[in-house]
MIDOSE-1310 file (N, C-alpha, C; in nm, 2 decimals, decimal comma, always signed):
residues 78
meyi	+0,09/-0,12/+0,00/+0,00/+0,00/+0,00/+0,09/+0,12/+0,00; +0,06/+0,22/-0,08/+0,14/+0,34/-0,10/+0,04/+0,46/-0,09; +0,09/+0,57/-0,04/+0,00/+0,69/-0,03/+0,05/+0,79/-0,13; -0,04/+0,84/-0,21/+0,00/+0,95/-0,30/-0,11/+1,06/-0,27
egie	-0,06/+1,18/-0,23/-0,14/+1,29/-0,19/-0,26/+1,25/-0,10; -0,23/+1,16/+0,00/-0,32/+1,12/+0,10/-0,42/+1,02/+0,06; -0,40/+0,96/-0,06/-0,49/+0,86/-0,11/-0,42/+0,73/-0,12; -0,48/+0,62/-0,06/-0,41/+0,49/-0,07/-0,41/+0,44/-0,21
vika	-0,30/+0,39/-0,26/-0,28/+0,34/-0,39/-0,23/+0,20/-0,38; -0,29/+0,10/-0,45/-0,24/-0,03/-0,44/-0,13/-0,05/-0,54; -0,02/-0,10/-0,49/+0,10/-0,13/-0,58/+0,06/-0,24/-0,68; +0,13/-0,23/-0,80/+0,10/-0,33/-0,90/+0,17/-0,46/-0,88
fgrv	+0,25/-0,47/-0,77/+0,32/-0,60/-0,74/+0,31/-0,62/-0,59; +0,34/-0,74/-0,55/+0,34/-0,77/-0,41/+0,21/-0,82/-0,36; +0,15/-0,74/-0,26/+0,03/-0,79/-0,19/-0,09/-0,73/-0,25; -0,11/-0,74/-0,38/-0,23/-0,68/-0,44/-0,36/-0,74/-0,39
gtsy	-0,36/-0,87/-0,38/-0,48/-0,95/-0,34/-0,53/-0,91/-0,20; -0,44/-0,90/-0,10/-0,48/-0,86/+0,03/-0,52/-0,72/+0,04; -0,46/-0,63/-0,04/-0,49/-0,49/-0,04/-0,63/-0,47/-0,10; -0,66/-0,55/-0,20/-0,80/-0,54/-0,26/-0,90/-0,59/-0,17
ekya	-0,87/-0,70/-0,10/-0,97/-0,75/+0,00/-1,00/-0,65/+0,11; -0,89/-0,58/+0,16/-0,91/-0,48/+0,26/-0,99/-0,36/+0,20; -0,97/-0,32/+0,08/-1,05/-0,22/+0,02/-1,19/-0,26/+0,00; -1,22/-0,38/-0,05/-1,35/-0,43/-0,06/-1,43/-0,44/+0,07
kail	-1,36/-0,48/+0,17/-1,42/-0,49/+0,31/-1,46/-0,35/+0,36; -1,37/-0,25/+0,34/-1,40/-0,12/+0,38/-1,53/-0,07/+0,31; -1,54/-0,10/+0,18/-1,66/-0,05/+0,10/-1,79/-0,12/+0,16; -1,78/-0,25/+0,19/-1,90/-0,32/+0,24/-1,93/-0,27/+0,38
dykk	-1,83/-0,24/+0,46/-1,86/-0,19/+0,60/-1,93/-0,06/+0,59; -1,89/+0,03/+0,50/-1,95/+0,16/+0,48/-2,09/+0,14/+0,44; -2,12/+0,05/+0,35/-2,25/+0,02/+0,30/-2,34/-0,02/+0,41; -2,29/-0,11/+0,50/-2,37/-0,16/+0,61/-2,40/-0,04/+0,71
fvvk	-2,30/+0,05/+0,73/-2,32/+0,16/+0,82/-2,43/+0,25/+0,76; -2,43/+0,28/+0,63/-2,53/+0,37/+0,57/-2,67/+0,31/+0,58; -2,68/+0,18/+0,55/-2,81/+0,11/+0,56/-2,86/+0,11/+0,70; -2,78/+0,10/+0,80/-2,83/+0,11/+0,94/-2,87/+0,25/+0,98
wlps	-2,79/+0,35/+0,93/-2,81/+0,49/+0,97/-2,93/+0,55/+0,90; -2,96/+0,52/+0,78/-3,07/+0,58/+0,70/-3,20/+0,58/+0,77; -3,25/+0,47/+0,82/-3,38/+0,47/+0,89/-3,39/+0,57/+1,00; -3,29/+0,60/+1,07/-3,29/+0,69/+1,18/-3,31/+0,84/+1,14
twit	-3,28/+0,87/+1,01/-3,30/+1,00/+0,96/-3,42/+1,01/+0,86; -3,49/+0,90/+0,84/-3,59/+0,90/+0,74/-3,70/+1,00/+0,76; -3,76/+1,01/+0,88/-3,87/+1,10/+0,91/-3,82/+1,25/+0,90; -3,70/+1,28/+0,96/-3,65/+1,41/+0,95/-3,63/+1,46/+0,81
mkmt	-3,57/+1,37/+0,73/-3,54/+1,41/+0,59/-3,67/+1,43/+0,51; -3,77/+1,35/+0,53/-3,90/+1,36/+0,46/-3,97/+1,49/+0,50; -3,97/+1,52/+0,63/-4,03/+1,64/+0,68/-3,96/+1,77/+0,62; -3,83/+1,76/+0,62/-3,75/+1,88/+0,56/-3,78/+1,89/+0,41
falf	-3,78/+1,78/+0,34/-3,80/+1,79/+0,20/-3,95/+1,84/+0,17; -4,04/+1,81/+0,26/-4,18/+1,85/+0,24/-4,21/+1,99/+0,27; -4,14/+2,04/+0,38/-4,17/+2,17/+0,43/-4,09/+2,28/+0,37; -3,96/+2,26/+0,34/-3,87/+2,36/+0,29/-3,92/+2,42/+0,16
pstl	-3,96/+2,34/+0,06/-4,00/+2,40/-0,06/-4,13/+2,49/-0,04; -4,22/+2,44/+0,04/-4,34/+2,52/+0,07/-4,31/+2,65/+0,13; -4,21/+2,65/+0,22/-4,17/+2,78/+0,28/-4,12/+2,88/+0,17; -4,04/+2,83/+0,08/-3,99/+2,92/-0,03/-4,10/+2,96/-0,12
lgtl	-4,19/+2,87/-0,16/-4,29/+2,90/-0,25/-4,40/+2,99/-0,19; -4,42/+2,98/-0,06/-4,53/+3,06/+0,00/-4,48/+3,19/+0,06; -4,39/+3,18/+0,16/-4,34/+3,29/+0,24/-4,26/+3,39/+0,16; -4,17/+3,35/+0,08/-4,08/+3,44/+0,01/-4,16/+3,53/-0,09
pvgl	-4,25/+3,48/-0,18/-4,32/+3,57/-0,27/-4,41/+3,66/-0,19; -4,48/+3,62/-0,09/-4,57/+3,70/-0,01/-4,49/+3,81/+0,06; -4,37/+3,78/+0,12/-4,29/+3,88/+0,18/-4,24/+3,98/+0,08; -4,20/+3,94/-0,04/-4,15/+4,03/-0,14/-4,26/+4,12/-0,19
yltm	-4,38/+4,07/-0,21/-4,50/+4,15/-0,25/-4,53/+4,25/-0,14; -4,53/+4,22/-0,02/-4,56/+4,31/+0,09/-4,45/+4,42/+0,10; -4,33/+4,38/+0,08/-4,22/+4,48/+0,09/-4,23/+4,57/-0,03; -4,25/+4,52/-0,15/-4,26/+4,61/-0,27/-4,37/+4,71/-0,26
hgql	-4,48/+4,67/-0,20/-4,60/+4,76/-0,19/-4,60/+4,84/-0,06; -4,49/+4,84/+0,02/-4,47/+4,93/+0,13/-4,55/+4,89/+0,26; -4,61/+4,77/+0,26/-4,68/+4,72/+0,37/-4,59/+4,66/+0,47; -4,47/+4,62/+0,43/-4,38/+4,56/+0,52/-4,24/+4,62/+0,50
aild	-4,18/+4,67/+0,60/-4,04/+4,73/+0,59/-3,94/+4,62/+0,63; -3,82/+4,62/+0,56/-3,72/+4,52/+0,59/-3,67/+4,54/+0,73; -3,67/+4,66/+0,79/-3,63/+4,68/+0,93/-3,73/+4,63/+1,03; -3,85/+4,61/+0,98/-3,96/+4,56/+1,07/-3,95/+4,40/+1,09
vn	-3,88/+4,34/+1,00/-3,87/+4,19/+1,00/-3,76/+4,15/+1,10; -3,80/+4,12/+1,22/-3,70/+4,08/+1,32/-3,75/+3,95/+1,38
């Protein structure tokens, strides 16, 4: 195993097989971690994706309209 700019590089000779096995195991371990982690964030992500666009599509245009017509001053928005 050799490092080039902080990235592990497998040499073309020597212990290529064991290095590849180590690399493949790291990939599978990461996959297992993500699959376990994802359900814990499922509700939060769905709520965020559902509410964030509605905030931009509703609040932003109304605020801009009120500001442009003098009914809402930027300094009043605290």
